[in-house]
N, C-alpha and C positions, 0 to 999 in steps of 0.2 A: 802230292806231298810237297810241302813248302821247303825252300832251301835251308831254313834255319836248323833243321835236324840233320843236315848233312854231316856225317861223321868222317873219320879219317879214311875209311875204305868203302863205305856203302851207305845206301839209304835205308832207313827203317821202313818195314812194310807193315801195313795194317790190313786186317781182314776181319770180316764178320761171318762166322759160321751160322748156317741156318739152324743148327742144332745146339748152338752155344748155350751153356747154362750159367757160366760165370763171365761177367762183363766188367771191364774197367771203363768208367765214364766220368764226365764232368760232374762236379759236386760242389759242396760248400762246407766249411767248418761250422759245426753247431754253435749257435749263439749261446753265450754263457756270461757269468758275472765278470769275466775278464774283459768283455766288450764294454762294460760300464765304468771301467777305470778312467781317471782323469787323463786327458790328452791335451795338454796345454800347448799353445803356440809360443815360439820365440822368433826372432827376426829371421834366422836361417830358414825355418820351415815356411815362412811367408814369402821370402825373396828368392829362394832356390826352388825351382820347379821340382816337385817330388816325382821325378821320372829319371831313371838311369840312362835312357837312350842317348841323350847328348854326350854323356861321358864315354859311352862305348866307342865313340869315334876315335878316342885316344888309345884304344886297345891295339896291341901288336899281336898278330896271329902267332900262335904257338906252333912250332914245327911238329910234323907227324911223329918223328922219332922220339922227341922229348915227351910228347903226350902219351904215346904208347908205353914208354918206360914208367911214367907216373901211373898209368892205368894198370899195368901188371902188378906194381907194388900195391895199389889199392885192392885188387882182387885177392892177393895173398893175405893181406891184413884182414880184410872183411871176413874171409872164411877161416881164419886162424883158430877160432874156438873149437872147430871140429878136429883140429890136429892136436889138441891138448889132452894129455891123459888125466890131469888134475887141475883144480882151480889155481893152486900154488899161490895163495894169498898169505901175507904175513899176518901175525896176530893183530898187529896194529891196523892193517887194512880191513880185517874182518870186523873189528870192534870199534872203529873210530866214531861211529854214529852213537855209541852208548853215552857219549859226552852230553847229549841233550837231556838225558835222565837226571843229570846233576845241575842243570841250568833252569832258570825261570822261563818256561815256555807256555804257550797259550793256544787255544783254538781260535778260529777266525772270529768268533763272537766275543773274544776277550776273556773267556773262561780259562783259568789256570789248569794246566795238565798235571794230574796227580802222579806222585811217585808210584802209587799202586798200579796205575795204567801202564807206566813204563815197565815195571817189573813183569807184569802179565805179558806185554808185547815182546819183551826180550825173551821170556820163557818160550813164547810161541815161535821164536826164531830158531829154536831147536839146534843150536850149534854143536850139541853133542853128536849129531848125525852129519856134521860137516864132511863133505866128500864121500858120503856113503853111496851116492849114485854115480857121480862123475860120468854123466851120459850126455852125448850131443843132442841138441834140440834146435828148434826154430820157432820164431814168432809166426802166428797164423793171423794176426791182426796188428794194427797200430796199438802199441801198448806203453804203459808207464813202468819205469824202473824205480822202486822205492827203497828208502833206507831201512824201513821196518816193514814187516808183512801186514800192512794195513793201508786202507785208503784214507784214513783220517790225517788231516793236516797238522803240522807242527810249525808254530809261528813264534817269533819274538813279540814283544808287547805291541799290539796293534795301535795303541795310543801314541806311539813314538814314530817320528818321521822315518820313512824307509824301512819300517817293520810291518808285520801283518801281511795281509793279502796284497799281491800274489806270491810273496816270498815264503812258500811252503817248503820247509827244510826236510820234509819227508819225501819230496819230489826230487829224485836224483837225475833222471833223464827220461825223455821219451825215446821210444825205439820203433823204428819202421817195421812194417810188415816184411816178412821174408828175411829176417836177420838171424844169422847163425848164432847159437848159444852153446855154452857148456853148463849143464845143470849139476849143482853140488848136492842138494838135498831138499826135502820138503819141510815146510813149517809143520808144527805139531797138528794143526787143524787141516793140513793137506790142501789148503786153499791157495798156497803160494809156493813158489820154488825159488831157491837162492841160485842165481845164475850169473854168468859172465858173458858179455859180448866182447868184440874186439877193442872196445873203448871204454867200457864201464861195467860195474857189477852191482848187484843188489837183488831186490825181491820183485818178481813178476807174478801176476795171477796165473795159476795153473791153467785156467781156461783160455789163456792167451798164447799158450805154447803147445807144441807137439814134439815128442821125441823122434829122432831120425835113426835109421839104420844105414848100413853101408850101401845097400841098393839105392836108397833114396839119395844119399850123398853123391853117388856116381852120376845119377841122372840130373840132379839139381846143380851141382858144381861142374858144369860142362864147358866152361871157358867162353861161352857166348852169351852176353848179357845185354839187356836193355835197362833203361832207367827213366823214371818219370821226369818230365821237363815242364809239367804243369802242376800247380799246387792244389791241394785240397780236392783231390779226386775221390770218387767213391767206388768201392768194390761191391758188386751185386751178384747174388746167386739166385737164379730163378726169380728175379725181381725183388729179392729180399736183401736189405742192406746188411753188409758184413763188417765194413771197416772204412774209415777215412784212409786215404793214401796220400801222404805228403810228397812234395817234390824231393827227389833224391832217393826214391825207393827202387830197389833192384828187382828185376824179373829176369830169370834165365829164359833163353829162347829155345824152343823145341827145334832140334836139327832137321826134322822132316816137315812138320806143318808150319813152322815159323810162328807159332802161337807163343804167347807168354805163359810162364809157369809160376804157380804159387803153391804154397804148402797148405794142405787141408788135413784136418785132424780126423782120424777114424775112431771107431768105438773103443779101440784098445789104447788110445792116447798117442798113437804114432802118426807120423806125417805120411800122406800120400800126395802124388802129383796131381794137380788140377790145372787144366789148360784154360787160359783167360783170353777172351777176345776183346777188342777195343772198339768202342762205339763211336768215338770222336777222334778226329785227326789232330795232330800237333800236340799230343799229350804225353807221348812216350817215344823214345828214340834209342837206337843202338848206342851202346857205351863204348868208348868215350865220345861224347858230342864234340864236334870240332870247336876249338877255342878261337873264335873270331868275333868281330864286333857285333854281328847280327845275333848270334847265339847268346853272347854275353848280355846283350840288352834284353832279349826275350826272357831269359831266366832270372836275371837280377831284378827286373822291375816288378816281378810278381811278389817279391819279398817286402816291398815298400808298403808301409802302413799297417802291417800286422801287429796286433797288440803284443806287449811284452809279456812273456810267460816264463817265469823262472823254471828251469829244468824242462822246458817244453810243456808246462802245465796247460791243461785244457786245450790240447791240440794246437798250441802256438809255439813260439820259439823265444829263446833268450839270445844274447849276443853271439855266443859260440855256436849255437844251433843254426843261426842264420849263415854264418861263414861256412860251416860244415856242409850244409845243404846246397849252398851256392856252388862250391867247388866240386861236389860229388859228380854231377853229370859230366864234367870235364875230365874225370878220372883222377882227381887229386884228393888223396885221403887226408882227412884231418881227424884228430882225436876229439874228445868231447868238450873239455873245458878250455878256457882262454890260456891258462898257464901252459897246458900241454900243446896247444896249437902254436904258441910262440916258439916251441921247440921243433915244430914239424917242417919248417922251411929254413932258409938261410937268414940268420938273424943279424941285423945291423943295430948296434946299441945307440941309443939317444940319451943315455944317462948322463947327468951332470951338465947338460948343455942349456943355454938360455933359449927362450922361445924363438928368437930369430934364427939361431943356428939350427934348431930342430926343424923349423919350416924349410930352410934351405936344403938340408940333407934329405928330407922327405921328397921335396920336389925334384931333387937330383937323382935319387936312388930308388924310390918306390915306383913300381910298375902298375899302371892303371888296370884295375880289376884282377891283378895277379899278386898283389901285396896286401898284407894285413898290417895294421898299426896296433900296437899293444901297450896297455898300461895294466899293471896288476889288477885283476878283477874285471877287465873289460877288453874286448877285441873288436876291431872294425875292419871293413873292407875298404881299401883305398880305391876310389873311383877315378881320380885324376885331378887336374888343376882347373881352377876357375878364378879369373881375376887375380892371379898370382897367389892363390890360397889352395892348400890341399883340401879336397872334398872327400867325405867318407859316407858310406852307408853302414848303419849300425842300429841294432835294436837296443834302445837306451832308456833307462828308467827315468833319470831326471838330472837337472842342473843344480849343483850345490849353491846355496845362498849363504850370505854372511851369518844369518841367524842359525845356521845348522840344518835348516829345513831344505827341501828340494822343490823346485818347480818341475812337476812331474810331466815328462814327455810320454812315457809309457807305450812306445810303439817303435817300429822301424822307420827311421827317418834319414834323409840326405842332408848333411850339414857340413859346415866348416869344422875345424878343430877348436873354434873359439865360441862355442855355443853360449848364448846368453850374454855376450860381451857388451851388448847395448844396454844392459840393465845395471843400475847403480847398486843393486843389492846382491849381485852375483859375486861369489867368492873367487876372485881372479886366480889365486894360487891353485885352485882346484880345476880350472879349465883344462881341457885335454892337452892343449898346446904346451901347457906348463907341467904336465905330469907324464906324458908319453915316454916310454922307456925303450921302445924298439920298433923296427920295421922287420917284417917277416916276408921274404921274397920266395916266389916259386917260379 
């Protein structure tokens, strides 16, 4: 076992049972249309090596006590849906997505979505049965959380810059395997459930979840957890592919065998415990992983280069999914979107400052790989300083030009806060250094 997975108290153990049926192994994300998006270069992506390792040397080791406190809070929040008696959403929270029915929206191919389709889909949402179940459940595979009970995408005009694919507004969030849920009710066609995680709510395919009882909860929520530290793994059962497993996925640890546990759905739709063996080393570790330069480099560099996926579309990440999954192995809990994450740590305001003052305050107060930089609609991991400039890792769609169009970056990149400054057609006022509103420290 290599030293990068050293946690606060112990080493993670790996075992292969001769009789193992379910295995967690190295894998890859399925190629899709998202891999064909434009991925333009700018000076930063050419001159800054797209590797987080050099910046990890600026990291200060987090104390054991501080990290354990963060991790305890993480576990409480992660499992909180199982403690809820009801969804407890306001009418506005339940119905805000209905606004799309009154707007001009399109399919990816540019075809206008009809009012009739929205009426039918809203009817299928079956909110007359809201909270008729109120049952705890769990995801049995990597899944998508939708605004409406359908896999069909909802886009603004694909002919306009920054609209169309991959900005599918029906895609609310991706959800990792083994994520606790509270289920409100079924859609009319029973193919979907309306559910709540600790950080988001919406529609999940019924085939992606299993209900849980108290016996399962007691065995699964056992206080001893491992977390994946390698991205795009695969879960196999008897050689058959079950699911992609993204970095930041939690697996409880069996107290006797030390195998990892996952939820498996039985014929009644309820979850049973399945024990998972690991085929490869260095892909999963006891949580929390020690926050030190080696581990920070190992985890963060895997995020570089991944295509931009709005709401985690097609097994990728957007800006806030990147930051959430980076911090998870270290036991630091972040909510789902950038606005929420800006409230999850200690906030230092940058509002009203000029670009020089912003830079000075960032360099003085932001902590390498422990701070986020925030502008409404976007969140970034602060890596540290290079040539007296703040350097960030972020999954970024594109640089705004004077014409209103964007030079599409479309992936996770390491840059300064002055992306595109070398271009005469870049809209200077829109550069991050001129729009950042805060630092979020942990």
